[in-house]
C-alpha positions as CSV (number, residue, x, y, z in Angstrom):
1,X,31.0,-4.1,50.1
2,X,33.8,-4.6,47.2
3,X,36.5,-2.0,46.0
4,X,35.6,-3.2,42.3
5,X,32.8,-1.3,40.2
6,X,30.2,-4.6,40.0
7,X,27.4,-2.3,38.4
8,X,27.6,-0.6,34.9
9,X,24.3,1.9,33.9
10,X,24.1,2.1,30.3
11,X,21.2,4.1,30.1
12,X,21.0,6.9,33.1
13,X,18.7,10.5,32.9
14,X,21.1,13.0,32.9
15,X,21.5,16.7,33.3
16,X,18.1,18.9,33.3
17,X,14.8,17.0,31.9
18,X,11.3,18.3,31.4
19,X,8.8,16.0,32.4
20,X,5.5,17.6,31.4
21,X,3.1,16.4,33.6
22,X,4.5,13.4,34.6
23,X,7.7,11.3,32.8
24,X,8.7,7.7,32.7
25,X,12.8,7.6,32.7
26,X,14.7,4.4,32.0
27,X,17.6,2.7,33.6
28,X,19.6,0.1,32.3
29,X,22.7,-2.0,31.9
30,X,24.8,-5.3,33.3
31,X,26.7,-6.2,36.9
32,X,30.2,-8.1,36.3
33,X,30.0,-9.8,39.3
34,X,31.4,-13.3,38.5
35,X,29.5,-15.8,41.2
36,X,25.9,-13.8,41.7
37,X,23.2,-12.5,40.5
38,X,20.9,-9.4,41.7
39,X,18.8,-10.0,44.4
40,X,17.9,-6.1,44.6
41,X,18.4,-2.9,42.3
42,X,17.2,0.3,43.5
43,X,17.7,3.9,42.4
44,X,17.1,6.8,45.1
45,X,16.6,10.4,43.9
46,X,15.0,13.3,46.1
47,X,14.5,10.6,49.0
48,X,12.6,8.0,47.4
49,X,13.7,4.4,46.1
50,X,12.8,2.8,42.8
51,X,12.7,-0.7,42.0
52,X,14.7,-1.9,39.3
53,X,11.7,-4.4,37.8
54,X,13.8,-7.0,35.4
55,X,17.0,-8.5,37.1
56,X,19.4,-11.3,35.9
57,X,18.0,-10.7,32.3
58,X,19.7,-12.2,29.3
59,X,22.3,-10.3,27.6
60,X,23.2,-12.3,24.9
61,X,25.0,-9.2,23.2
62,X,27.8,-9.4,25.8
63,X,28.2,-13.2,24.8
64,X,32.1,-12.9,24.3
65,X,32.9,-9.1,25.4
66,X,33.5,-10.0,29.2
67,X,35.5,-12.3,31.3
68,X,33.8,-15.9,31.2
69,X,30.9,-14.6,29.3
70,X,31.3,-17.5,26.3
71,X,28.8,-19.6,27.5
72,X,25.0,-17.9,27.6
73,X,24.7,-19.1,31.3
74,X,27.1,-16.9,32.5
75,X,25.3,-13.7,30.7
76,X,22.1,-13.4,32.8
77,X,23.3,-10.3,34.1
78,X,21.4,-7.6,33.1
79,X,18.9,-5.3,34.4
80,X,16.1,-2.8,33.6
81,X,14.2,-0.9,35.3
82,X,11.7,2.8,35.3
83,X,11.7,5.7,37.6
84,X,8.2,7.4,37.2
85,X,8.2,11.0,38.1
86,X,5.0,13.2,38.7
87,X,5.0,17.7,38.7
88,X,5.7,19.1,41.7
89,X,4.9,22.5,42.9
90,X,8.3,23.6,42.8
91,X,9.2,25.0,39.3
92,X,12.3,23.0,39.1
93,X,14.6,20.5,42.2
94,X,17.3,18.3,41.7
95,X,19.2,15.7,43.3
96,X,22.4,13.3,42.9
97,X,20.9,9.8,41.8
98,X,22.1,6.7,43.9
99,X,22.0,3.5,43.4
100,X,22.1,0.6,45.6
101,X,22.8,-3.0,44.3
102,X,22.6,-6.0,46.7
103,X,23.2,-10.1,45.4
104,X,22.6,-13.4,46.2
105,X,25.4,-14.0,48.0
106,X,25.1,-10.9,50.3
107,X,27.6,-8.7,48.4
108,X,26.2,-5.4,48.1
109,X,27.2,-2.1,46.3
110,X,26.0,1.8,46.4
111,X,27.2,4.4,44.0
112,X,26.6,8.2,42.4
113,X,25.1,8.3,39.2
114,X,25.3,12.0,38.3
115,X,22.8,14.9,39.3
116,X,19.5,15.3,37.7
117,X,17.4,18.7,37.7
118,X,13.8,18.2,36.9
119,X,12.1,21.5,35.5
120,X,8.3,22.0,35.0
121,X,8.9,24.4,32.2
122,X,10.0,23.5,28.5
123,X,13.1,25.3,28.5
124,X,14.4,23.7,25.2
125,X,11.5,26.2,23.2
126,X,12.8,29.1,24.1
127,X,16.4,27.8,23.5
128,X,16.3,25.9,19.4
129,X,13.2,27.8,17.7
130,X,13.4,30.5,15.6
131,X,9.9,31.8,15.8
132,X,9.5,33.3,19.3
133,X,6.0,35.2,18.4
134,X,2.9,34.2,20.3
135,X,0.3,33.0,17.6
136,X,-3.7,32.2,17.6
137,X,-5.3,29.9,15.1
138,X,-7.8,27.1,14.5
139,X,-5.0,24.7,13.5
140,X,-1.4,24.1,14.1
141,X,0.3,21.8,11.3
142,X,3.6,20.3,12.8
143,X,5.8,18.8,9.9
144,X,9.0,16.9,10.3
145,X,11.2,17.0,7.7
146,X,14.7,15.4,6.9
147,X,16.6,16.1,3.5
148,X,13.5,16.5,1.3
149,X,13.3,15.7,-2.0
150,X,12.7,18.6,-3.8
151,X,9.7,17.8,-6.2
152,X,8.0,16.2,-3.8
153,X,8.6,18.9,-0.6
154,X,6.9,21.2,-3.3
155,X,3.8,19.6,-3.5
156,X,3.4,18.6,-0.2
157,X,4.4,22.5,0.6
158,X,1.6,23.5,-2.0
159,X,-0.9,21.2,-1.5
160,X,-1.1,22.8,2.3
161,X,-1.0,26.6,0.8
162,X,-4.6,25.9,-1.5
163,X,-6.6,24.0,1.4
164,X,-9.6,25.5,1.6
165,X,-9.8,25.7,5.2
166,X,-7.1,29.0,5.3
167,X,-7.3,29.6,9.7
168,X,-3.9,27.6,9.8
169,X,0.1,28.1,10.8
170,X,2.6,25.4,9.8
171,X,5.4,24.6,11.7
172,X,8.5,22.5,10.6
173,X,11.0,21.3,12.3
174,X,14.1,20.3,10.2
175,X,15.9,17.4,11.5
176,X,19.5,18.4,10.7
177,X,19.2,18.4,6.9
178,X,22.3,20.5,6.0
179,X,22.5,23.9,4.3
180,X,21.3,22.9,0.3
181,X,18.4,21.2,2.3
182,X,17.5,24.2,4.3
183,X,17.5,26.2,0.9
184,X,15.2,24.1,-0.4
185,X,12.5,24.8,2.4
186,X,12.8,28.3,2.4
187,X,12.8,28.2,-1.3
188,X,9.3,26.6,-0.9
189,X,8.2,28.1,1.7
190,X,8.8,31.5,0.2
191,X,7.4,34.8,1.9
192,X,4.6,32.9,3.2
193,X,4.8,34.0,7.1
194,X,2.2,31.2,8.2
195,X,4.8,28.6,7.8
196,X,7.4,29.2,11.0
197,X,10.7,27.2,10.2
198,X,13.1,25.9,13.1
199,X,17.0,24.0,12.0
200,X,18.2,21.8,13.7
201,X,22.3,20.8,13.6
202,X,21.6,17.2,15.5
203,X,19.7,14.4,13.8
204,X,17.4,13.0,16.5
205,X,15.4,10.4,14.0
206,X,11.1,11.1,12.7
207,X,10.2,10.4,16.6
208,X,12.3,12.4,18.2
209,X,11.7,15.0,15.2
210,X,8.0,14.7,16.0
211,X,8.1,15.5,19.6
212,X,10.1,18.2,19.0
213,X,8.0,20.0,16.1
214,X,5.5,19.7,18.7
215,X,6.9,21.1,21.6
216,X,8.0,24.2,19.5
217,X,4.4,25.0,18.8
218,X,4.1,28.3,20.4
219,X,0.5,29.9,20.5
220,X,-3.0,29.4,21.0
221,X,-4.7,26.6,19.2
222,X,-8.0,24.6,18.7
223,X,-6.3,21.5,16.9
224,X,-2.4,19.9,16.1
225,X,-2.3,18.2,12.3
226,X,0.9,16.3,11.5
227,X,2.4,16.1,8.3
228,X,5.2,14.5,6.8
229,X,7.2,15.8,3.5
230,X,6.4,14.4,0.6
231,X,1.9,13.7,0.3
232,X,0.0,15.5,-1.4
233,X,-2.9,16.6,1.0
234,X,-6.6,17.2,-1.7
235,X,-7.9,21.2,-0.8
236,X,-10.4,20.1,1.2
237,X,-8.4,17.9,3.7
238,X,-8.4,20.2,6.9
239,X,-12.1,21.3,6.1
240,X,-13.1,17.6,6.7
241,X,-11.1,17.0,9.5
242,X,-12.2,19.9,11.5
243,X,-16.1,19.4,10.3
244,X,-16.0,16.3,11.9
245,X,-14.9,17.3,15.6
246,X,-17.3,17.5,18.7
247,X,-17.0,17.7,22.2
248,X,-16.9,13.8,22.3
249,X,-14.4,13.5,20.1
250,X,-10.6,13.5,20.4
251,X,-8.7,12.8,17.6
252,X,-10.0,12.4,14.1
253,X,-8.1,10.7,10.9
254,X,-9.1,10.0,7.2
255,X,-8.6,7.3,4.5
256,X,-5.8,7.6,2.2
257,X,-5.2,6.6,-1.3
258,X,-1.3,4.8,-1.9
259,X,0.6,6.7,-4.7
260,X,4.2,5.3,-6.3
261,X,7.1,8.0,-6.5
262,X,6.3,7.4,-10.4
263,X,2.8,8.8,-10.0
264,X,0.9,5.1,-10.3
265,X,-2.3,4.4,-7.9
266,X,-1.1,1.2,-5.5
267,X,-4.5,1.1,-4.2
268,X,-8.1,3.7,-3.4
269,X,-7.9,2.9,0.5
270,X,-5.4,2.4,2.7
271,X,-7.6,-1.0,4.1
272,X,-7.4,-3.3,1.3
273,X,-6.1,-6.1,3.3
274,X,-6.9,-5.1,7.1
275,X,-9.8,-3.8,9.4
276,X,-9.8,-0.8,10.4
277,X,-10.2,-0.3,14.3
278,X,-10.5,3.1,16.2
279,X,-12.8,1.7,18.8
280,X,-11.0,-0.7,20.6
281,X,-7.8,0.3,22.5
282,X,-6.3,-3.4,23.4
283,X,-6.2,-4.0,19.4
284,X,-4.7,-0.7,18.8
285,X,-1.9,-1.3,20.9
286,X,-1.1,-4.2,19.0
287,X,-1.4,-2.9,16.0
288,X,-1.8,0.9,14.8
289,X,-4.4,1.9,12.4
290,X,-3.9,5.4,13.1
291,X,-1.3,7.5,10.4
292,X,0.0,10.6,11.8
293,X,-0.3,12.3,8.6
294,X,-4.2,11.1,8.4
295,X,-4.5,12.9,12.0
296,X,-6.2,16.0,13.3
297,X,-6.4,16.0,17.6
298,X,-7.4,18.7,19.8
299,X,-4.5,21.0,20.8
300,X,-5.3,20.1,24.8
301,X,-4.0,16.6,24.1
302,X,-0.2,18.0,24.0
303,X,-0.4,18.0,28.0
304,X,-0.6,14.1,27.4
305,X,1.5,13.5,24.6
306,X,4.4,15.2,25.6
307,X,7.3,14.9,26.3
308,X,7.4,11.5,24.4
309,X,8.2,8.6,26.0
310,X,11.6,7.0,25.5
311,X,12.1,5.3,22.0
312,X,12.1,1.6,22.6
313,X,12.5,-0.7,19.7
314,X,10.1,0.3,16.5
315,X,8.5,3.1,18.3
316,X,6.2,5.5,16.0
317,X,5.2,8.8,17.2
318,X,1.6,8.1,15.7
319,X,1.0,5.0,17.7
320,X,1.4,7.2,20.9
321,X,-0.4,9.7,19.9
322,X,-3.5,7.6,18.9
323,X,-3.2,6.1,21.9
324,X,-3.7,8.7,24.2
325,X,-6.0,10.0,22.1
326,X,-8.9,6.6,23.0
327,X,-8.2,7.3,26.7
328,X,-8.7,11.0,26.3
329,X,-12.1,10.6,24.4
330,X,-13.3,9.1,21.2
331,X,-11.7,8.7,17.9
332,X,-13.3,9.3,14.6
333,X,-12.6,7.8,11.4
334,X,-13.8,9.8,7.9
335,X,-14.2,7.2,5.3
336,X,-12.9,8.8,2.3
337,X,-9.7,9.5,0.8
338,X,-8.3,13.1,1.9
339,X,-4.6,12.4,0.4
340,X,-2.0,10.8,-1.5
341,X,0.2,8.8,0.7
342,X,3.5,8.6,-1.8
343,X,5.4,5.1,-1.0
344,X,8.9,5.2,-2.0
345,X,12.4,3.6,-0.8
346,X,12.8,6.8,1.5
347,X,9.6,6.4,3.6
348,X,9.7,5.2,7.2
349,X,7.6,2.6,7.5
350,X,5.6,3.3,4.3
351,X,2.0,1.2,4.0
352,X,1.5,-1.5,6.1
353,X,-0.6,-4.4,4.6
354,X,-1.6,-6.9,6.4
355,X,-2.7,-10.1,3.9
356,X,-4.3,-12.4,6.3
357,X,-2.3,-15.4,3.6
358,X,0.6,-14.6,4.5
359,X,-0.2,-15.9,8.7
360,X,3.3,-15.4,10.1
361,X,5.4,-12.5,10.1
362,X,8.9,-11.9,8.0
363,X,11.5,-11.8,11.1
364,X,9.1,-15.3,12.5
365,X,9.5,-16.7,8.9
366,X,13.0,-16.2,8.9
367,X,13.6,-17.3,12.3
368,X,12.0,-20.7,11.3
369,X,13.5,-20.8,7.9
370,X,16.8,-19.9,8.9
371,X,17.0,-22.2,11.8
372,X,16.3,-25.5,9.7
373,X,18.9,-24.2,6.7
374,X,21.7,-24.2,9.1
375,X,20.1,-27.2,11.0
376,X,20.6,-29.5,8.2
377,X,24.0,-27.5,7.0
378,X,25.6,-28.8,10.4
379,X,24.0,-32.0,11.1
380,X,23.8,-34.6,7.7
381,X,21.0,-37.0,9.6
382,X,19.2,-34.6,12.1
383,X,17.1,-36.5,14.5
384,X,13.1,-34.9,15.0
385,X,15.0,-34.0,18.3
386,X,18.1,-32.1,17.3
387,X,15.7,-30.2,14.8
388,X,13.2,-29.2,17.2
389,X,15.7,-28.0,19.4
390,X,17.1,-25.7,16.4
391,X,13.7,-25.2,16.0
392,X,13.5,-24.0,19.8
393,X,16.2,-21.8,20.1
394,X,15.6,-19.4,17.2
395,X,12.2,-18.8,18.1
396,X,13.1,-18.2,21.4
397,X,15.5,-15.7,20.1
398,X,12.8,-14.0,18.1
399,X,10.2,-14.0,20.8
400,X,12.9,-12.9,24.2
401,X,13.3,-10.1,21.8
402,X,9.8,-9.6,21.2
403,X,9.9,-9.6,25.0
404,X,12.2,-6.7,25.6
405,X,11.5,-4.4,22.8
406,X,7.6,-4.3,21.7
407,X,6.0,-5.1,25.1
408,X,8.6,-3.2,27.2
409,X,8.1,0.0,24.7
410,X,3.9,-0.3,25.5
411,X,4.7,-0.9,29.3
412,X,6.3,2.1,29.5
413,X,3.6,4.4,27.0
414,X,1.0,2.6,29.7
415,X,2.8,3.9,32.5
416,X,3.2,6.8,31.2
417,X,-0.3,7.8,30.5
418,X,-1.5,6.5,33.6
419,X,0.9,8.8,35.5
420,X,-0.2,12.0,33.2
421,X,-4.3,11.4,34.1
422,X,-5.2,10.2,37.6
423,X,-8.4,9.7,36.4
424,X,-7.3,6.5,34.4
425,X,-8.8,3.8,35.6
426,X,-8.8,0.4,34.5
427,X,-12.5,0.0,33.4
428,X,-12.8,-1.9,30.6
429,X,-12.9,0.8,28.1
430,X,-9.2,1.1,29.3
431,X,-8.1,-2.3,30.9
432,X,-5.2,-2.7,28.5
433,X,-3.3,0.0,29.9
434,X,-3.3,-2.5,32.7
435,X,-2.0,-5.1,30.2
436,X,2.1,-4.9,30.2
437,X,4.6,-5.6,32.2
438,X,2.8,-8.4,34.3
439,X,5.0,-11.5,33.6
440,X,2.1,-14.4,33.0
441,X,-0.6,-12.5,33.6
442,X,0.1,-10.3,30.6
443,X,0.7,-13.6,28.6
444,X,-2.8,-14.8,29.7
445,X,-4.3,-11.3,28.5
446,X,-3.0,-10.8,25.3
447,X,-4.1,-14.6,24.2
448,X,-7.4,-13.9,25.1
449,X,-7.1,-10.4,23.6
450,X,-5.7,-12.2,20.3
451,X,-9.0,-14.6,20.1
452,X,-11.0,-12.3,20.6
453,X,-9.9,-9.9,17.8
454,X,-9.7,-12.9,15.7
455,X,-13.3,-13.4,16.3
456,X,-14.2,-10.1,15.3
457,X,-12.3,-9.8,12.0
458,X,-9.7,-7.5,13.2
459,X,-6.5,-7.9,11.9
460,X,-3.1,-7.4,13.9
461,X,-0.1,-9.3,12.0
462,X,-0.3,-11.4,14.9
463,X,1.4,-8.8,17.1
464,X,-0.8,-9.6,20.0
465,X,-0.1,-13.2,20.0
466,X,3.7,-12.4,19.3
467,X,3.9,-10.4,22.3
468,X,2.2,-13.5,24.4
469,X,4.2,-15.7,23.8
470,X,7.0,-13.2,24.4
471,X,6.2,-13.3,28.2
472,X,6.0,-16.9,28.0
473,X,9.5,-17.2,26.9
474,X,10.7,-14.6,29.2
475,X,8.7,-16.1,31.9
476,X,9.5,-19.6,31.9
477,X,12.8,-19.6,29.8
478,X,14.3,-23.1,30.5
479,X,18.1,-21.5,30.5
480,X,16.9,-19.1,32.7
481,X,15.1,-21.4,35.1
482,X,18.4,-23.6,36.0
483,X,19.9,-20.2,36.5
484,X,17.5,-19.2,38.8
485,X,17.6,-22.2,40.9
486,X,21.4,-22.1,41.1
487,X,21.1,-18.2,42.8
488,X,18.3,-19.7,44.8
489,X,20.0,-22.4,46.4
490,X,23.1,-19.7,46.8
491,X,20.9,-17.4,48.5
492,X,19.5,-19.8,50.6
493,X,23.1,-21.0,51.5
494,X,24.2,-17.6,52.6
495,X,21.2,-16.7,54.7
496,X,21.9,-20.1,56.3
497,X,25.6,-19.6,57.2
498,X,24.7,-15.7,58.6
499,X,22.5,-17.4,61.0
């Protein structure tokens, strides 16, 4: 035990939290022990300990910020782990979060992280929403807005009003746009009481704004549709989606036309250079094909969807909803455009066009090109070995980022789904939910999936391949292996002296 605090948490669940039918909370941070790495770190809550899975991670973002951190080899000090909480019979319960840390040199540290209260009811609905009446309708439309353009928003609202399917209510969740934009939203919704508007002061970003919108749905609905703020729905969009629903289908989505700001046609279909996939979970997890604004899903899925997993890296709400949908039933696709998707600079992600001729992603290409350029700047006559070293270091940075962002995001999603549905087992269809977070085994499974997807003609922008290499670089990073050997000898030395 030391007098100086060695464990520093950066991400900790706090306050009063709703877990739905089960949620995954993330803990992350770093330690400041100069001479030893972590051998074990756990968090205790309500009498149960949760082991932090990833210890002594590379934290290059702390380079030069901590004492003796000018050398990357001194920065294997990060940690990351999760606490999976299931629902209980109690309506609420709370306890202190306590951490227990053990280092390879025999040092240990315990500490408190604050009190966490878990509640069974989503109290945020009653606190924040402005509509409290209980509604019954066939379809609930969830629209997320943020500083909408007047004409684009007017076009979208009018297209919803003009739907041939009339049994709907539209819930609008505004993400702190401000007074001027609130006036625009009120103006175009007018006195149509089918629009239920909630204005929020705090901006949470599109991912959590859609979550907040779905949590605000009050009433009895059969289906839920998602809407952006600036598209144009064809009059029969909702009717076509509803008509395709059957007992085995959990989610339906359609094609779309891609339009420029000025109204020019970019493409008659979303699938110009990409094969649509709505049957294979592994391909869907690697590269989403289900666009939120094209989607209608069963309202009962909300029990599995909410609350959203914590956003890690470039996580998207429609990707999460699609993964839940395919695990709970069948996805169905309508091979016809049912709305116009307007592509402009303010789009969160825009149209993803996987051109097979491009091969490598822009970020990976940048890593290779930038590494080569830097190499020739520093060394006038580089040897092949030095060139390979520079290229390796840039690729290593890229793939390690993939490992701690994209791979870890899918790992949390997988744990969350398994937690909320105890009927899920590693069947052939659902086996991808057991792919992530298993080190080298994950790399093998992803490589296998990559080759199968290629043979079947699916286009994933090589994301499954990148994640496989992410796990490989994370598991056999030579720099970290040297650090781990040093820590192993330290642990053996301490154990021998204790005997």
